[in-house]
C-alpha positions as CSV (number, residue, x, y, z in Angstrom):
1,M,97.1,108.4,101.4
2,D,94.9,108.0,98.5
3,I,97.3,108.1,95.6
4,E,94.9,107.7,92.7
5,A,92.8,110.5,94.1
6,L,95.5,112.6,94.2
7,T,96.4,115.7,91.8
8,A,100.5,116.1,92.5
9,I,103.1,114.9,94.7
10,D,104.9,118.3,95.6
11,V,108.1,116.1,96.3
12,H,109.7,119.7,98.2
13,T,108.2,121.9,100.7
14,H,109.5,122.8,104.2
15,A,109.4,123.0,107.4
16,E,109.8,126.7,108.0
17,V,108.3,127.0,112.2
18,S,107.9,124.8,114.9
19,S,104.9,124.8,116.9
20,R,106.4,127.4,119.2
21,G,107.5,129.9,116.9
22,H,110.9,128.4,116.3
23,S,112.9,129.4,112.9
24,S,115.8,127.1,111.4
25,L,117.0,130.2,110.0
26,D,117.8,133.1,111.6
27,D,115.8,136.4,110.1
28,D,118.2,137.8,108.1
29,L,118.6,134.9,105.8
30,H,115.0,134.4,106.0
31,D,114.2,138.4,105.1
32,A,116.9,137.8,102.2
33,S,115.4,134.7,100.9
34,S,111.7,136.0,101.0
35,A,112.6,139.0,98.5
36,Y,115.1,137.0,96.0
37,F,112.0,134.7,95.6
38,K,109.6,137.7,95.7
39,V,107.5,135.8,98.3
40,E,103.7,135.1,97.5
41,G,101.8,134.2,100.8
42,K,102.9,133.3,104.5
43,R,106.9,133.0,104.4
44,K,106.6,131.2,107.7
45,P,103.3,129.0,107.9
46,T,102.7,126.0,110.3
47,I,103.0,122.7,109.3
48,E,99.3,122.4,109.7
49,E,98.9,125.1,107.5
50,T,101.3,123.6,105.3
51,A,99.3,120.5,105.4
52,A,95.7,122.7,104.7
53,H,96.9,124.1,101.8
54,Y,98.1,120.7,99.9
55,R,94.9,119.5,101.3
56,E,93.0,122.2,99.5
57,R,94.6,120.9,96.3
58,N,94.1,117.9,96.5
59,M,97.8,117.3,96.7
60,A,100.9,116.0,98.7
61,A,103.9,117.3,99.8
62,V,107.2,115.6,100.8
63,I,108.1,117.8,104.4
64,F,111.3,118.9,106.1
65,T,112.8,120.9,108.4
66,V,117.1,121.8,107.7
67,D,119.8,121.3,110.2
68,A,122.7,123.3,110.3
69,E,123.5,124.5,113.1
70,S,126.8,123.4,113.2
71,A,127.6,125.9,110.3
72,T,124.4,128.6,111.6
73,G,124.6,128.4,115.3
74,T,120.9,127.7,114.6
75,A,118.8,125.1,115.8
76,P,116.3,123.2,113.4
77,V,112.6,122.4,114.0
78,P,112.9,119.3,115.2
79,N,112.5,116.5,112.7
80,E,110.4,114.5,115.7
81,E,107.7,117.9,115.6
82,V,107.6,117.2,111.5
83,A,107.2,114.0,111.6
84,E,104.6,113.5,114.4
85,A,102.8,116.1,112.6
86,A,102.9,114.1,109.0
87,A,101.9,111.2,110.5
88,A,98.7,113.6,112.4
89,N,98.3,114.6,108.2
90,A,99.1,111.3,107.0
91,D,96.7,112.0,103.7
92,V,98.5,114.5,102.8
93,L,102.5,114.7,104.1
94,I,105.2,112.4,103.9
95,P,107.7,113.2,106.6
96,F,111.4,113.7,105.4
97,A,114.3,114.8,108.3
98,S,117.7,116.8,107.6
99,I,120.4,115.7,109.7
100,D,123.3,117.9,110.1
101,P,126.4,116.1,109.1
102,F,128.2,117.5,111.5
103,R,126.9,115.7,114.6
104,G,128.6,112.7,113.7
105,K,127.5,109.5,115.4
106,A,124.9,110.7,117.5
107,G,123.7,112.1,113.9
108,I,123.5,108.3,112.1
109,R,121.7,106.9,115.4
110,Q,119.5,110.0,114.9
111,A,118.7,109.1,111.7
112,R,117.9,105.7,112.4
113,R,115.7,106.0,115.2
114,L,113.6,108.7,112.8
115,V,113.3,105.5,110.7
116,E,112.2,102.9,112.5
117,E,110.5,105.3,115.0
118,Y,108.5,107.9,113.3
119,G,108.4,107.1,109.8
120,V,110.6,109.1,108.2
121,K,110.8,108.8,104.3
122,G,113.7,110.5,103.6
123,F,116.6,112.7,104.4
124,K,117.1,116.3,103.1
125,F,120.7,117.8,102.9
126,H,121.6,121.4,102.0
127,P,125.8,120.9,101.6
128,S,125.8,125.1,100.9
129,I,123.9,126.0,104.2
130,Q,125.7,123.0,106.1
131,G,128.7,123.4,104.7
132,F,130.0,120.1,103.9
133,F,131.0,118.7,100.2
134,P,128.4,115.4,99.6
135,N,131.0,113.4,98.8
136,D,133.0,113.6,102.0
137,R,133.6,110.3,103.5
138,A,134.7,111.1,106.7
139,V,131.6,113.7,107.5
140,A,128.5,112.1,105.6
141,Y,129.3,108.2,104.6
142,G,127.7,107.3,108.1
143,L,124.5,108.9,107.0
144,Y,123.7,107.6,103.6
145,E,124.9,103.9,105.0
146,V,122.1,104.2,107.1
147,I,119.8,105.9,104.2
148,E,120.6,103.1,101.8
149,E,120.0,100.2,104.8
150,T,117.1,101.7,105.3
151,G,115.5,102.4,101.6
152,T,115.0,106.0,102.6
153,I,115.9,108.6,100.3
154,A,118.9,111.3,99.7
155,L,117.8,114.6,98.8
156,F,120.3,116.8,98.1
157,H,120.4,120.4,97.7
158,T,122.1,121.4,94.0
159,G,123.1,124.8,92.3
160,Q,123.4,128.3,93.6
161,T,120.9,129.0,96.3
162,G,118.4,132.1,97.3
163,I,119.7,131.7,101.4
164,G,121.9,134.2,101.7
165,A,121.6,135.9,98.5
166,G,122.0,139.4,98.5
167,V,122.6,139.5,102.3
168,P,126.7,140.3,102.3
169,G,129.4,137.7,101.4
170,G,126.1,136.0,100.8
171,G,125.9,135.1,104.8
172,G,129.1,132.7,104.6
173,I,127.4,130.1,102.8
174,R,129.7,128.5,99.9
175,L,127.9,127.9,96.5
176,K,131.0,124.8,95.7
177,Y,129.4,122.6,97.6
178,S,126.6,122.0,95.6
179,N,128.1,121.3,92.3
180,P,125.7,117.5,91.3
181,L,129.1,116.1,90.5
182,H,130.2,115.5,94.3
183,V,126.8,113.6,94.3
184,D,128.3,111.3,91.5
185,D,131.1,110.5,93.8
186,V,128.0,109.1,96.6
187,A,125.7,107.5,93.6
188,A,129.0,105.2,93.0
189,D,129.8,104.6,96.3
190,F,126.5,103.9,97.5
191,P,124.8,101.7,94.4
192,H,121.5,101.3,95.7
193,L,121.0,104.6,97.6
194,K,118.3,106.6,96.1
195,I,118.9,110.0,95.3
196,I,117.3,113.1,94.7
197,L,119.1,116.2,92.8
198,A,116.8,119.2,93.9
199,H,116.0,121.7,91.3
200,P,117.6,123.3,88.0
201,S,121.4,123.1,89.3
202,F,122.1,126.4,87.8
203,P,125.1,126.9,86.9
204,W,125.5,122.9,87.0
205,Q,123.0,121.9,84.7
206,D,124.5,119.6,82.3
207,E,126.4,117.7,85.4
208,A,123.0,117.3,86.8
209,L,121.9,116.0,83.9
210,A,124.8,113.9,83.0
211,V,124.4,112.1,87.0
212,A,121.1,111.6,86.4
213,T,121.7,109.8,82.9
214,H,124.5,107.7,84.5
215,K,123.5,106.5,87.9
216,P,120.5,104.5,87.8
217,G,118.9,105.8,91.4
218,V,119.4,109.5,90.8
219,H,116.6,111.6,90.4
220,I,115.7,115.6,89.5
221,D,113.3,117.7,91.3
222,L,112.1,121.0,89.4
223,S,111.7,122.5,93.0
224,G,112.9,126.3,93.7
225,W,112.0,127.8,90.2
226,S,109.2,128.8,88.4
227,P,109.3,126.5,85.2
228,K,109.4,129.4,83.0
229,Y,112.9,129.7,83.3
230,F,114.7,126.4,82.9
231,P,117.1,125.3,81.0
232,P,116.1,124.4,77.8
233,Q,117.8,120.8,77.9
234,L,116.1,120.3,81.2
235,V,112.9,120.2,79.3
236,Q,114.6,118.1,76.6
237,Y,115.7,115.6,78.9
238,A,112.5,115.7,81.3
239,N,110.5,114.7,77.6
240,T,112.8,111.8,77.2
241,L,115.7,110.5,78.4
242,L,114.5,111.0,82.1
243,K,110.9,111.5,82.2
244,D,110.3,108.2,84.3
245,K,113.1,110.3,86.9
246,V,111.7,114.1,86.8
247,L,109.8,115.0,89.6
248,F,107.6,117.9,90.5
249,G,108.7,119.8,93.8
250,S,108.2,123.7,94.8
251,D,110.2,124.4,97.3
252,F,106.7,126.2,99.6
253,P,106.4,128.1,101.1
254,V,109.2,130.6,98.8
255,L,107.4,128.9,95.9
256,T,104.1,128.2,95.7
257,P,102.9,125.3,93.8
258,D,99.5,127.3,92.1
259,R,102.6,129.4,90.7
260,W,104.9,126.8,89.7
261,L,102.1,124.6,88.1
262,A,100.5,127.7,86.1
263,D,103.5,128.0,84.1
264,F,104.4,124.3,84.1
265,A,101.2,124.1,82.2
266,K,102.9,126.2,79.6
267,L,106.1,124.4,79.2
268,P,106.3,122.0,75.9
269,I,105.7,118.4,77.9
270,K,104.2,115.5,76.4
271,D,101.0,114.4,77.4
272,E,102.4,111.4,78.2
273,V,105.1,112.6,80.5
274,R,103.3,115.5,82.4
275,P,101.5,112.8,84.9
276,K,104.8,110.9,85.1
277,I,106.4,114.5,86.7
278,L,103.6,115.5,88.7
279,K,102.7,112.3,90.3
280,E,103.2,108.9,89.4
281,N,107.6,108.9,89.3
282,A,107.0,110.5,92.9
283,A,104.8,108.0,93.7
284,R,106.5,105.2,92.6
285,L,110.0,106.7,94.6
286,L,108.7,107.0,97.9
287,G,107.2,103.3,97.6
288,L,103.4,104.7,97.7
289,T,102.8,102.2,95.0
290,K,103.8,98.9,93.0
291,P,107.3,99.4,90.7
């Protein structure tokens, strides 16, 4: 991967469908999220199509599935497939994995294997869909131990989710699990763990800013929202106290990098901060450049 040649690194994209056509969410949740996000373009691109999309734009992208099989009954896109496809497109794709915390010791073994044998650089957690509190020691701390030990990254969905929005009962998905203050406990208990709080964390934006300001290992990605809707305090902190800890993320395919970047260009972000958010902070966090 030629970091110098890249225009941006998107730290938040989804592998929505496997090579066999299998999706990690059922059709009702997919359709509802498409309506919620007003999706432009193909809702379920293949990993190869995602790679081509980013290659055309001279960008790199972190890509992952979401494993919430215990809660949803739907198997994820295989982590191994995501990692192998990323390796085949290593000029633009960076593999993360996702492991359902309720897989227990088997999940812990899988996490280590994915790092050691497949080169996975991080792990995506979606507490609301997976149905767990991030600070539940019995459920998740074994996974965090492996992630911290291997120097990989834990990326947590925070705030409201578009998955289940508009479905009766929200599809059974509970928002309470994704308050970023639960991740504050994780950051305190694992002081060397690299953490990303995904999304503007509505309705807990101030909590996310407080955690990222207080805990050195905690970063924030800006995915899942058009920048024109960012809360003003998020823009203020991105320009100042958190200028080295805020990351570009789109949430592709529900939000395209083209749309995100067009709206980001209109924000009052300082000229010296803009390249940090778009590429430099992510490159450093991912270990793609020297600190």
